[in-house]
Residue frames as a rotation matrix with the C-alpha (Angstrom) as fourth column:
MET 1
-0.392 0.574 -0.719 150.87
-0.912 -0.139 0.386 130.81
0.122 0.807 0.578 178.46
GLU 2
-0.076 0.457 0.886 148.35
-0.494 0.755 -0.431 128.11
-0.866 -0.470 0.168 178.82
ILE 3
-0.672 -0.174 -0.720 148.51
-0.725 0.352 0.592 125.25
0.151 0.920 -0.363 176.31
HIS 4
0.197 0.856 0.478 145.54
-0.816 0.413 -0.405 123.12
-0.544 -0.310 0.779 175.67
LYS 5
-0.826 -0.475 0.303 146.21
-0.266 0.803 0.532 119.54
-0.496 0.359 -0.790 174.73
PRO 6
-0.472 0.678 -0.564 144.02
-0.727 0.062 0.684 118.10
0.499 0.732 0.464 172.01
LYS 7
-0.094 0.520 0.849 141.22
-0.828 0.432 -0.356 116.10
-0.552 -0.737 0.390 173.39
ALA 8
-0.952 -0.228 0.202 140.98
-0.126 0.899 0.420 112.47
-0.278 0.375 -0.885 172.47
ALA 9
-0.359 0.863 -0.357 137.96
-0.796 -0.083 0.600 111.57
0.488 0.499 0.716 170.35
HIS 10
-0.699 0.147 0.699 135.66
-0.486 0.620 -0.616 109.50
-0.524 -0.771 -0.362 172.49
THR 11
0.285 0.836 0.469 133.05
0.031 0.481 -0.876 108.71
-0.958 0.264 0.111 169.79
PHE 12
-0.195 -0.301 0.933 133.10
0.866 0.395 0.308 107.90
-0.461 0.868 0.184 166.12
ARG 13
0.723 0.538 0.434 131.40
0.669 -0.701 -0.246 111.15
0.172 0.468 -0.867 165.35
GLU 14
0.793 -0.498 -0.351 134.10
-0.140 -0.709 0.691 113.13
-0.593 -0.499 -0.632 167.21
PHE 15
-0.098 -0.890 0.446 136.72
0.349 0.389 0.852 111.19
-0.932 0.239 0.273 165.27
LEU 16
0.109 0.193 0.975 135.12
0.994 0.007 -0.112 112.08
-0.028 0.981 -0.191 161.91
ILE 17
0.964 0.261 -0.048 134.93
0.263 -0.963 0.060 115.75
-0.031 -0.070 -0.997 162.98
GLU 18
0.444 -0.885 -0.137 138.60
-0.090 -0.196 0.976 115.66
-0.891 -0.422 -0.167 163.84
ILE 19
-0.319 -0.531 0.785 139.53
0.679 0.449 0.580 114.06
-0.661 0.719 0.218 160.48
GLY 20
0.480 0.541 0.690 137.27
0.869 -0.403 -0.287 116.43
0.123 0.738 -0.664 158.56
THR 21
0.944 -0.115 -0.310 138.92
-0.012 -0.949 0.314 119.43
-0.330 -0.292 -0.897 160.20
ILE 22
-0.026 -0.996 0.090 142.39
0.009 0.090 0.996 118.17
-1.000 0.026 0.007 159.28
VAL 23
-0.205 -0.034 0.978 141.32
0.894 0.402 0.201 117.40
-0.400 0.915 -0.052 155.70
CYS 24
0.757 0.594 0.270 139.70
0.651 -0.719 -0.244 120.78
0.049 0.361 -0.931 155.28
GLY 25
0.661 -0.614 -0.432 142.86
-0.182 -0.690 0.701 122.44
-0.728 -0.384 -0.568 156.52
ILE 26
-0.293 -0.796 0.529 144.95
0.353 0.424 0.834 120.49
-0.888 0.432 0.157 154.08
LEU 27
0.077 0.434 0.898 142.61
0.991 0.069 -0.118 121.33
-0.113 0.898 -0.425 151.20
ILE 28
0.937 0.283 -0.203 142.56
0.290 -0.957 0.002 124.97
-0.193 -0.061 -0.979 152.07
ALA 29
0.230 -0.946 -0.229 146.39
-0.198 -0.276 0.941 125.05
-0.953 -0.171 -0.251 152.22
LEU 30
-0.409 -0.425 0.808 146.60
0.613 0.527 0.588 123.28
-0.676 0.736 0.045 148.87
GLY 31
0.455 0.707 0.542 144.04
0.890 -0.347 -0.294 125.60
-0.020 0.617 -0.787 147.32
LEU 32
0.871 -0.171 -0.460 145.96
-0.040 -0.959 0.280 128.67
-0.489 -0.226 -0.843 148.51
GLU 33
-0.091 -0.975 0.202 149.14
0.075 0.195 0.978 127.21
-0.993 0.104 0.055 147.15
GLN 34
-0.260 0.095 0.961 147.61
0.915 0.342 0.214 126.59
-0.308 0.935 -0.176 143.73
ALA 35
0.805 0.592 0.050 146.08
0.586 -0.777 -0.228 130.10
-0.096 0.213 -0.972 143.73
ILE 36
0.565 -0.668 -0.485 149.42
-0.195 -0.679 0.708 131.58
-0.802 -0.305 -0.514 144.50
GLU 37
-0.448 -0.754 0.480 151.19
0.293 0.384 0.876 129.57
-0.845 0.533 0.049 141.74
ALA 38
0.144 0.604 0.784 148.44
0.976 0.043 -0.213 130.38
-0.162 0.796 -0.583 139.32
TRP 39
0.947 0.205 -0.246 148.87
0.192 -0.978 -0.076 134.08
-0.256 0.025 -0.966 139.97
HIS 40
0.113 -0.983 -0.148 152.66
-0.125 -0.162 0.979 133.75
-0.986 -0.092 -0.142 139.73
TRP 41
-0.536 -0.374 0.757 152.39
0.625 0.427 0.654 132.26
-0.567 0.824 0.004 136.26
HIS 42
0.585 0.771 0.252 149.73
0.793 -0.478 -0.377 134.77
-0.170 0.420 -0.891 135.28
GLU 43
0.760 -0.387 -0.522 152.29
-0.189 -0.900 0.392 137.49
-0.622 -0.199 -0.757 136.04
VAL 44
-0.274 -0.932 0.236 155.19
-0.031 0.254 0.967 135.66
-0.961 0.258 -0.098 134.33
VAL 45
-0.260 0.198 0.945 153.27
0.878 0.455 0.147 134.78
-0.401 0.868 -0.292 131.24
GLY 46
0.832 0.543 -0.112 151.95
0.477 -0.803 -0.357 138.34
-0.284 0.243 -0.928 130.93
GLU 47
0.410 -0.751 -0.517 155.50
-0.442 -0.660 0.608 139.72
-0.798 -0.021 -0.602 130.94
GLU 48
-0.481 -0.654 0.584 156.77
0.161 0.589 0.792 137.06
-0.862 0.475 -0.178 128.67
ARG 49
0.261 0.687 0.678 153.88
0.875 0.129 -0.467 137.59
-0.408 0.715 -0.568 126.23
GLU 50
0.933 0.115 -0.342 154.76
0.013 -0.958 -0.287 141.26
-0.361 0.264 -0.895 125.73
ALA 51
0.029 -0.982 -0.186 158.43
-0.543 -0.171 0.822 140.55
-0.840 0.077 -0.538 125.33
LEU 52
-0.377 -0.159 0.912 157.70
0.509 0.787 0.348 137.88
-0.773 0.596 -0.216 122.76
ARG 53
0.657 0.707 0.263 155.40
0.655 -0.363 -0.663 140.18
-0.373 0.608 -0.701 120.85
TYR 54
0.742 -0.442 -0.504 158.15
-0.459 -0.883 0.098 142.80
-0.488 0.159 -0.858 120.69
GLU 55
-0.336 -0.869 0.363 160.76
-0.239 0.452 0.859 140.18
-0.911 0.202 -0.360 119.66
ILE 56
-0.069 0.416 0.907 158.44
0.836 0.520 -0.175 138.96
-0.545 0.746 -0.384 116.88
GLY 57
0.896 0.416 -0.157 157.88
0.275 -0.796 -0.539 142.50
-0.349 0.440 -0.828 115.88
GLN 58
0.190 -0.909 -0.372 161.76
-0.616 -0.405 0.676 143.05
-0.765 0.101 -0.636 115.52
LEU 59
-0.511 -0.405 0.758 162.02
0.186 0.809 0.558 139.84
-0.839 0.426 -0.338 113.53
ARG 60
0.397 0.754 0.524 159.14
0.777 0.029 -0.629 140.84
-0.489 0.656 -0.574 111.30
ALA 61
0.812 -0.075 -0.579 160.81
-0.217 -0.960 -0.179 144.21
-0.542 0.271 -0.795 110.63
VAL 62
-0.233 -0.972 0.015 164.06
-0.477 0.128 0.870 142.48
-0.848 0.195 -0.493 109.58
MET 63
-0.435 0.153 0.887 162.29
0.613 0.772 0.168 140.10
-0.659 0.617 -0.429 107.23
LYS 64
0.677 0.735 0.050 160.20
0.543 -0.451 -0.708 142.89
-0.498 0.507 -0.704 105.77
ALA 65
0.472 -0.597 -0.649 163.27
-0.515 -0.784 0.346 145.00
-0.715 0.171 -0.678 105.13
GLN 66
-0.624 -0.682 0.382 164.81
-0.119 0.566 0.816 142.09
-0.772 0.464 -0.434 103.20
PHE 67
-0.142 0.649 0.748 161.63
0.829 0.490 -0.268 141.52
-0.541 0.582 -0.607 101.17
GLU 68
0.749 0.396 -0.531 161.46
0.132 -0.875 -0.466 145.23
-0.649 0.279 -0.708 100.27
LEU 69
-0.184 -0.894 -0.409 164.71
-0.463 -0.289 0.838 144.74
-0.867 0.344 -0.361 98.32
ASN 70
0.197 0.359 0.912 162.83
0.448 0.795 -0.409 142.79
-0.872 0.490 -0.004 95.74
PRO 71
0.986 0.146 -0.078 163.26
-0.004 -0.452 -0.892 145.38
-0.166 0.880 -0.445 92.95
CYS 72
0.275 -0.953 -0.127 167.03
-0.919 -0.300 0.258 145.35
-0.283 0.046 -0.958 93.60
TYR 73
-0.190 -0.242 0.952 167.03
-0.143 0.966 0.217 141.59
-0.971 -0.095 -0.218 93.27
VAL 74
0.638 0.538 0.552 165.08
0.474 0.291 -0.831 141.68
-0.608 0.791 -0.069 90.05
GLY 75
0.901 -0.302 -0.311 167.39
-0.427 -0.742 -0.517 144.38
-0.075 0.599 -0.798 88.59
ARG 76
0.023 -0.980 0.200 170.61
-0.881 0.075 0.467 142.76
-0.473 -0.187 -0.861 89.64
LEU 77
-0.029 0.033 0.999 169.55
0.154 0.988 -0.029 139.24
-0.988 0.153 -0.034 88.43
ALA 78
0.902 0.397 0.167 168.67
0.239 -0.137 -0.961 140.88
-0.359 0.907 -0.219 85.05
ASP 79
0.662 -0.706 -0.253 172.07
-0.742 -0.665 -0.084 142.49
-0.109 0.244 -0.964 84.96
VAL 80
-0.218 -0.712 0.668 173.93
-0.556 0.653 0.514 139.18
-0.802 -0.259 -0.538 85.69
LYS 81
0.355 0.408 0.841 171.85
0.426 0.730 -0.534 137.40
-0.832 0.548 0.086 83.06
GLU 82
0.998 -0.008 -0.063 172.77
-0.058 -0.513 -0.856 140.00
-0.026 0.858 -0.513 80.48
ILE 83
0.257 -0.966 -0.012 176.44
-0.894 -0.242 0.378 139.80
-0.368 -0.086 -0.926 81.42
ILE 84
-0.165 -0.215 0.963 176.38
-0.023 0.976 0.214 136.08
-0.986 0.013 -0.166 80.83
ARG 85
0.701 0.512 0.497 174.70
0.469 0.195 -0.861 136.61
-0.537 0.837 -0.104 77.45
ARG 86
0.854 -0.413 -0.316 177.17
-0.516 -0.742 -0.428 139.20
-0.058 0.529 -0.847 76.38
HIS 87
-0.039 -0.904 0.425 180.06
-0.734 0.315 0.602 136.97
-0.678 -0.289 -0.676 77.44
ASP 88
-0.014 0.102 0.995 178.68
0.298 0.950 -0.093 134.00
-0.955 0.295 -0.044 75.50
ALA 89
0.824 0.423 0.376 178.16
0.482 -0.177 -0.858 136.24
-0.297 0.889 -0.350 72.47
ASN 90
-0.112 -0.993 0.023 181.68
0.976 -0.106 0.190 137.56
-0.186 0.044 0.981 72.77
GLU 91
0.469 0.363 0.805 180.31
0.444 -0.885 0.140 141.13
0.764 0.292 -0.576 73.19
PRO 92
-0.668 -0.616 0.417 181.78
-0.066 -0.509 -0.858 143.84
0.741 -0.601 0.299 75.51
LEU 93
-0.393 0.501 -0.771 180.42
0.862 0.493 -0.119 143.30
0.320 -0.711 -0.626 78.93
GLY 94
-0.132 0.377 0.917 179.86
0.057 -0.920 0.387 147.03
0.990 0.104 0.100 79.66
ILE 95
0.378 0.297 -0.877 180.19
0.869 0.215 0.447 146.66
0.321 -0.930 -0.177 83.44
ILE 96
-0.126 -0.377 0.918 180.37
0.084 -0.926 -0.369 150.05
0.988 0.031 0.148 85.04
GLY 97
0.216 0.260 0.941 179.46
-0.884 -0.358 0.301 149.16
0.415 -0.897 0.152 88.66
LEU 98
-0.830 -0.494 0.259 179.90
-0.556 0.699 -0.449 146.58
0.040 -0.517 -0.855 91.36
VAL 99
-0.488 0.683 -0.543 177.71
0.255 0.707 0.660 143.58
0.835 0.183 -0.519 91.80
GLY 100
-0.384 0.351 0.854 176.97
-0.844 -0.509 -0.171 144.56
0.375 -0.786 0.492 95.41
ARG 101
-0.686 0.213 -0.696 175.10
0.264 0.964 0.036 142.20
0.678 -0.159 -0.717 97.61
PRO 102
0.408 0.851 0.330 172.00
-0.228 -0.255 0.940 142.09
0.884 -0.459 0.090 99.82
LEU 103
-0.681 -0.529 0.506 172.48
-0.591 -0.011 -0.807 142.13
0.432 -0.849 -0.305 103.58
PHE 104
0.094 0.719 -0.689 170.94
0.071 0.685 0.725 139.40
0.993 -0.117 0.014 105.76
PRO 105
-0.209 -0.137 0.968 170.51
-0.850 -0.465 -0.249 140.68
0.484 -0.875 -0.019 109.29
PRO 106
-0.922 -0.137 -0.363 170.48
0.023 0.914 -0.406 137.94
0.387 -0.382 -0.839 111.88
THR 107
0.069 0.993 0.100 167.18
-0.515 -0.050 0.856 136.67
0.854 -0.110 0.508 113.28
PRO 108
-0.877 -0.354 -0.324 167.99
0.070 0.573 -0.816 135.55
0.475 -0.739 -0.479 116.89
ARG 109
0.154 0.974 0.164 165.18
-0.319 -0.108 0.942 134.62
0.935 -0.198 0.294 119.22
PRO 110
-0.757 -0.609 -0.237 166.54
0.003 0.360 -0.933 134.45
0.654 -0.707 -0.271 122.77
LEU 111
-0.578 0.647 0.497 163.25
-0.806 -0.356 -0.474 135.45
-0.129 -0.674 0.727 124.40
TRP 112
0.418 0.762 -0.494 161.43
-0.807 0.561 0.184 132.62
0.418 0.322 0.850 122.76
GLU 113
-0.076 -0.564 -0.822 164.12
0.012 0.824 -0.566 130.16
0.997 -0.053 -0.056 123.83
LEU 114
-0.928 -0.202 0.312 163.90
-0.263 -0.235 -0.936 131.54
0.262 -0.951 0.165 127.37
ALA 115
-0.205 0.937 0.282 160.08
-0.975 -0.171 -0.139 131.30
-0.082 -0.303 0.949 127.38
VAL 116
0.493 0.310 -0.813 160.22
-0.418 0.904 0.092 127.66
0.763 0.295 0.575 126.30
ALA 117
-0.408 -0.768 -0.493 162.94
0.088 0.504 -0.859 126.88
0.909 -0.394 -0.138 128.80
ASP 118
-0.972 -0.012 0.235 161.17
-0.227 -0.227 -0.947 128.41
0.064 -0.974 0.218 131.85
GLN 119
-0.737 0.676 0.009 157.88
0.672 0.734 -0.096 126.90
-0.071 -0.064 -0.995 130.86
SER 120
-0.611 0.541 -0.578 156.08
-0.229 -0.819 -0.526 130.20
-0.758 -0.189 0.625 130.26
VAL 121
-0.644 0.377 -0.665 154.87
-0.736 -0.067 0.674 128.95
0.210 0.924 0.321 126.92
ALA 122
-0.833 0.260 -0.487 153.52
0.283 0.959 0.028 125.78
0.475 -0.114 -0.873 128.52
HIS 123
-0.586 0.569 -0.577 151.29
0.629 -0.129 -0.766 127.90
-0.511 -0.812 -0.282 130.76
MET 124
-0.771 0.395 -0.499 149.77
-0.577 -0.766 0.285 129.91
-0.270 0.508 0.818 127.84
LYS 125
0.316 0.911 0.265 146.33
-0.388 0.379 -0.840 129.06
-0.866 0.163 0.473 126.42
LEU 126
-0.050 -0.331 0.942 146.54
0.581 0.758 0.297 126.64
-0.812 0.562 0.155 123.48
SER 127
0.729 0.399 0.555 145.28
0.681 -0.340 -0.649 129.21
-0.070 0.851 -0.520 120.98
GLU 128
0.887 -0.443 -0.127 147.92
-0.424 -0.893 0.154 131.69
-0.181 -0.083 -0.980 122.06
LYS 129
0.134 -0.814 0.565 150.60
-0.179 0.540 0.822 129.10
-0.975 -0.212 -0.073 122.15
ARG 130
0.246 0.042 0.968 149.71
0.811 0.539 -0.230 128.08
-0.531 0.842 0.099 118.59
ARG 131
0.977 0.194 0.092 149.88
0.213 -0.824 -0.524 131.75
-0.026 0.532 -0.847 117.38
PHE 132
0.538 -0.843 -0.011 153.42
-0.694 -0.450 0.562 132.22
-0.478 -0.295 -0.827 118.74
THR 133
-0.043 -0.599 0.800 154.58
0.033 0.799 0.600 128.82
-0.999 0.052 -0.014 117.51
ASP 134
0.635 0.369 0.679 153.27
0.686 0.134 -0.715 129.46
-0.355 0.920 -0.168 114.00
ALA 135
0.941 -0.334 -0.042 155.43
-0.320 -0.849 -0.420 132.61
0.105 0.409 -0.907 113.73
TYR 136
0.239 -0.933 0.270 158.63
-0.791 -0.025 0.612 131.14
-0.564 -0.360 -0.743 115.21
ASN 137
0.280 -0.163 0.946 158.38
0.252 0.963 0.091 127.91
-0.926 0.213 0.310 113.26
TRP 138
0.954 0.095 0.285 158.82
0.298 -0.177 -0.938 129.96
-0.038 0.980 -0.197 109.93
LEU 139
0.697 -0.701 -0.150 162.22
-0.615 -0.693 0.376 131.32
-0.368 -0.170 -0.914 111.05
PRO 140
-0.083 -0.736 0.672 164.26
-0.061 0.677 0.734 128.14
-0.995 0.020 -0.101 110.36
VAL 141
0.400 0.269 0.876 162.72
0.812 0.339 -0.475 128.08
-0.425 0.901 -0.083 106.83
TYR 142
0.999 0.027 0.025 163.59
0.035 -0.914 -0.404 131.68
0.012 0.404 -0.915 106.23
GLU 143
0.452 -0.880 0.145 167.04
-0.605 -0.183 0.775 131.26
-0.655 -0.438 -0.616 107.59
GLY 144
0.054 -0.450 0.891 167.76
0.339 0.848 0.408 128.22
-0.939 0.280 0.199 105.52
ILE 145
0.638 0.305 0.707 166.64
0.761 -0.113 -0.639 129.87
-0.114 0.946 -0.304 102.25
THR 146
0.965 -0.244 0.097 168.52
-0.226 -0.959 -0.169 133.09
0.135 0.141 -0.981 102.91
LEU 147
0.327 -0.895 0.304 171.62
-0.327 0.194 0.925 131.18
-0.886 -0.402 -0.229 103.81
ASP 148
0.069 -0.201 0.977 171.59
0.796 0.602 0.068 129.60
-0.601 0.773 0.202 100.32
GLU 149
0.866 0.253 0.432 170.90
0.466 -0.724 -0.509 132.99
0.184 0.641 -0.745 98.79
ARG 150
0.801 -0.586 -0.120 173.78
-0.396 -0.670 0.628 134.50
-0.448 -0.456 -0.769 100.63
ALA 151
0.009 -0.807 0.591 176.16
0.176 0.583 0.793 131.85
-0.984 0.097 0.147 99.29
ALA 152
0.340 0.146 0.929 175.01
0.917 0.170 -0.362 132.46
-0.210 0.975 -0.076 95.71
TRP 153
0.961 0.058 0.271 175.61
0.140 -0.945 -0.295 136.15
0.239 0.321 -0.916 95.89
ARG 154
0.564 -0.824 0.051 178.95
-0.307 -0.152 0.939 135.65
-0.767 -0.545 -0.339 97.48
GLN 155
-0.051 -0.547 0.836 180.00
0.593 0.657 0.466 133.60
-0.803 0.520 0.291 94.52
LEU 156
0.572 0.334 0.749 178.69
0.812 -0.359 -0.460 136.25
0.116 0.871 -0.477 92.05
GLN 157
0.772 -0.362 -0.522 181.10
-0.054 -0.856 0.514 138.82
-0.633 -0.369 -0.681 93.59
VAL 158
-0.133 -0.896 0.423 183.72
0.554 0.287 0.782 137.49
-0.822 0.338 0.458 91.11
LEU 159
0.332 0.367 0.869 181.99
0.933 -0.261 -0.247 139.58
0.137 0.893 -0.429 88.47
ASN 160
0.887 -0.125 -0.444 183.63
0.030 -0.945 0.326 142.60
-0.461 -0.302 -0.835 90.02
HIS 161
-0.178 -0.959 -0.222 186.76
-0.566 -0.085 0.820 141.31
-0.805 0.271 -0.528 88.17
ALA 162
0.699 0.608 0.377 185.05
-0.075 0.587 -0.806 139.95
-0.711 0.535 0.455 85.13
ASP 163
0.695 -0.487 -0.529 187.98
-0.676 -0.194 -0.711 140.72
0.244 0.851 -0.465 82.83
LYS 164
-0.321 -0.939 0.126 190.10
-0.937 0.296 -0.182 138.17
0.134 -0.177 -0.975 84.78
LEU 165
0.311 0.596 0.741 187.68
-0.683 0.682 -0.262 135.29
-0.661 -0.425 0.619 84.85
THR 166
-0.822 -0.570 -0.015 188.67
-0.470 0.663 0.583 131.91
-0.322 0.486 -0.813 83.50
VAL 167
-0.444 0.676 -0.588 186.37
-0.416 0.425 0.804 129.42
0.793 0.602 0.092 81.79
SER 168
-0.516 0.170 -0.840 185.92
0.662 0.701 -0.264 127.68
0.544 -0.692 -0.474 85.09
ASP 169
-0.891 0.120 -0.437 185.06
0.246 -0.683 -0.688 130.89
-0.381 -0.720 0.580 86.74
TRP 170
-0.666 0.684 -0.296 182.31
-0.715 -0.474 0.513 131.60
0.211 0.554 0.806 84.15
SER 171
-0.349 0.547 -0.761 180.85
0.121 0.831 0.543 128.15
0.929 0.098 -0.356 84.82
THR 172
-0.664 0.106 -0.740 180.66
0.747 0.096 -0.657 129.04
0.002 -0.990 -0.143 88.50
VAL 173
-0.914 0.321 -0.246 179.02
-0.308 -0.947 -0.092 132.39
-0.263 -0.008 0.965 87.62
ARG 174
-0.456 0.768 -0.450 176.30
-0.527 0.175 0.832 130.49
0.717 0.617 0.324 85.68
GLU 175
-0.318 0.302 -0.899 175.64
0.592 0.804 0.061 128.05
0.741 -0.513 -0.434 88.50
ALA 176
-0.772 0.007 -0.635 175.54
0.570 -0.433 -0.698 130.85
-0.280 -0.901 0.331 91.09
PHE 177
-0.837 0.517 -0.179 173.16
-0.542 -0.740 0.399 132.86
0.074 0.430 0.900 88.88
GLU 178
-0.255 0.765 -0.592 170.74
-0.112 0.584 0.804 129.94
0.960 0.272 -0.063 88.57
HIS 179
-0.376 0.137 -0.916 170.93
0.847 0.451 -0.281 129.33
0.375 -0.882 -0.286 92.36
ALA 180
-0.925 0.061 -0.375 170.40
0.137 -0.867 -0.479 133.04
-0.355 -0.494 0.794 93.14
ALA 181
-0.692 0.685 -0.227 167.46
-0.619 -0.401 0.675 133.26
0.371 0.608 0.702 90.74
GLU 182
-0.243 0.588 -0.771 165.84
0.251 0.806 0.536 130.07
0.937 -0.063 -0.343 92.12
THR 183
-0.545 0.022 -0.838 166.17
0.837 0.081 -0.541 131.13
0.056 -0.996 -0.062 95.80
HIS 184
-0.954 0.207 -0.215 164.88
-0.170 -0.969 -0.180 134.58
-0.245 -0.135 0.960 95.06
GLN 185
-0.503 0.819 -0.274 161.90
-0.379 0.076 0.922 133.19
0.777 0.568 0.272 93.29
ILE 186
-0.247 0.370 -0.896 161.13
0.690 0.716 0.105 131.16
0.680 -0.592 -0.432 96.45
VAL 187
-0.710 -0.111 -0.695 161.56
0.635 -0.526 -0.566 134.16
-0.303 -0.843 0.444 98.76
ALA 188
-0.917 0.372 -0.143 159.56
-0.398 -0.868 0.297 136.57
-0.014 0.330 0.944 96.68
GLY 189
-0.372 0.823 -0.429 156.78
-0.284 0.340 0.897 134.11
0.884 0.455 0.107 96.19
SER 190
-0.051 0.306 -0.951 156.65
0.717 0.673 0.179 133.22
0.695 -0.673 -0.254 99.87
ALA 191
-0.840 -0.433 0.328 157.08
0.155 -0.770 -0.619 136.65
0.521 -0.469 0.713 101.52
ASN 192
-0.233 0.807 0.542 153.39
-0.785 -0.486 0.386 137.28
0.575 -0.336 0.746 102.38
GLN 193
0.547 0.435 -0.715 152.99
-0.025 0.862 0.506 133.72
0.837 -0.259 0.483 103.58
TRP 194
-0.243 -0.734 -0.634 156.02
0.722 0.300 -0.624 134.03
0.648 -0.610 0.457 105.91
LEU 195
-0.910 -0.207 0.358 154.98
-0.031 -0.829 -0.558 137.37
0.413 -0.519 0.748 107.28
ALA 196
-0.035 0.999 0.042 151.29
-0.266 -0.049 0.963 136.47
0.963 0.023 0.267 107.84
PRO 197
0.409 0.234 -0.882 151.84
0.696 0.545 0.467 134.60
0.590 -0.805 0.060 111.19
PHE 198
-0.631 -0.666 -0.398 154.08
0.769 -0.466 -0.438 137.44
0.107 -0.583 0.806 112.43
ASP 199
-0.665 0.442 0.602 151.38
-0.138 -0.865 0.482 140.00
0.734 0.237 0.636 111.64
VAL 200
0.269 0.886 -0.378 148.99
0.237 0.320 0.917 138.22
0.934 -0.336 -0.123 114.01
VAL 201
0.681 -0.030 -0.732 151.12
0.723 0.184 0.666 138.62
0.114 -0.983 0.147 117.18
ALA 202
-0.321 -0.928 0.187 153.84
0.867 -0.367 -0.336 141.22
0.381 0.055 0.923 116.47
ALA 203
0.403 0.279 -0.872 153.97
0.660 -0.748 0.066 144.38
-0.634 -0.602 -0.486 118.42
LYS 204
0.939 -0.019 0.343 154.69
0.241 -0.675 -0.697 147.64
0.245 0.737 -0.630 116.71
THR 205
0.352 -0.903 -0.247 158.46
0.626 0.031 0.779 148.09
-0.696 -0.429 0.576 116.40
PRO 206
0.250 -0.289 -0.924 160.65
-0.502 -0.855 0.132 150.61
-0.828 0.431 -0.359 114.51
ASP 207
0.993 0.101 -0.061 161.21
-0.097 0.406 -0.909 149.84
-0.067 0.908 0.413 110.82
VAL 208
0.210 -0.948 0.238 164.49
0.151 0.272 0.950 148.40
-0.966 -0.164 0.200 109.71
SER 209
0.968 0.127 -0.215 166.28
-0.181 -0.238 -0.954 149.52
-0.173 0.963 -0.208 106.60
VAL 210
0.217 -0.939 0.269 169.48
0.411 0.337 0.847 148.25
-0.885 -0.073 0.459 104.96
ARG 211
0.809 0.247 0.533 169.16
0.583 -0.227 -0.780 150.35
-0.072 0.942 -0.328 101.83
HIS 212
0.882 -0.443 0.160 171.89
-0.412 -0.890 -0.192 152.78
0.227 0.104 -0.968 102.84
ALA 213
0.487 -0.752 0.444 174.54
-0.009 0.504 0.864 150.14
-0.873 -0.425 0.238 103.63
PRO 214
-0.139 -0.636 -0.759 177.30
-0.796 -0.384 0.468 150.41
-0.590 0.669 -0.453 100.94
PRO 215
-0.908 -0.206 0.365 176.97
0.030 0.838 0.546 146.83
-0.418 0.506 -0.754 99.65
VAL 216
-0.133 0.960 0.246 173.17
0.753 0.259 -0.605 147.30
-0.645 0.104 -0.757 99.33
GLU 217
0.388 0.237 -0.891 173.51
-0.245 -0.905 -0.347 150.65
-0.888 0.353 -0.294 97.68
ALA 218
-0.643 -0.633 -0.431 175.85
-0.644 0.142 0.752 149.01
-0.414 0.761 -0.499 95.03
PHE 219
-0.783 0.377 0.496 173.33
0.412 0.910 -0.043 146.08
-0.467 0.171 -0.868 94.75
CYS 220
0.214 0.975 -0.060 170.46
0.663 -0.190 -0.724 148.47
-0.717 0.115 -0.688 94.00
THR 221
0.167 -0.258 -0.951 172.46
-0.526 -0.840 0.136 150.53
-0.834 0.478 -0.276 91.43
PRO 222
0.994 0.113 0.013 172.53
-0.046 0.508 -0.860 149.35
-0.104 0.854 0.510 87.77
MET 223
0.282 -0.952 0.119 175.96
-0.091 0.097 0.991 147.92
-0.955 -0.290 -0.059 87.00
LEU 224
-0.167 -0.331 0.929 175.78
0.860 0.412 0.301 147.83
-0.483 0.849 0.216 83.17
ALA 225
-0.738 -0.129 -0.662 176.23
-0.177 -0.910 0.374 150.54
-0.651 0.393 0.649 80.61
ALA 226
0.381 0.904 -0.193 173.39
-0.420 -0.016 -0.907 151.06
-0.824 0.426 0.374 78.15
LYS 227
0.386 -0.212 0.898 173.65
0.635 0.767 -0.092 148.93
-0.669 0.606 0.431 75.03
ALA 228
0.928 -0.055 0.367 174.22
0.272 -0.573 -0.773 152.01
0.253 0.818 -0.517 72.86
MET 229
0.653 -0.731 0.195 177.18
-0.750 -0.589 0.301 152.99
-0.106 -0.343 -0.933 74.98
VAL 230
0.296 -0.487 0.822 178.56
-0.075 0.846 0.528 149.45
-0.952 -0.217 0.214 74.89
ARG 231
0.694 0.018 0.720 178.53
0.663 0.373 -0.649 149.44
-0.280 0.928 0.246 71.13
GLN 232
0.911 -0.366 0.192 180.44
-0.225 -0.829 -0.511 152.66
0.346 0.423 -0.838 70.92
């Protein structure tokens, strides 16, 4: 095989041509590299986008299922308030059921954490990045409120043994009731605001229901006898 040695540039013009050829080669190589990298991120971001939309859809379904228990919250809070009133009035409590409790399914977001870690989110358009961020930023707020709410309803379980409660226990019941009522007011009043950012980007996912879980069935069932029955 015959090998041609590069010819030395004899003039300044030939030198510029040689330099220009080298520079063009470098620029073409860099351009191809950037094009390949851009296509790579286009593929990665596309896959991550669909995964995030589905994850947000699942999170939205969980939150919506919780918000749909609002009538049960209202009914049980009314029951607890009436129990406290009857106790203070030294009337029969008339409890015929369990307090029950709402369920708070977890709201993990591993795909979002992965997308942030592998820089997929950084390669999204700003408008798209903002839409995803708006949805995920509400989760810590929701989780914090529901954590407080869970604690309040856990304390109210003592009403399942109301006949054995002490004066101190009744004080705890009053505090837990006030806490449960306050947190529910925040959740009920904020539900649409919290779901709105999810509605923008969420993919369609199966609905989630917790109504048939035993604690929730008890929670959604009246726990007090009618006043006429209590008097008898």
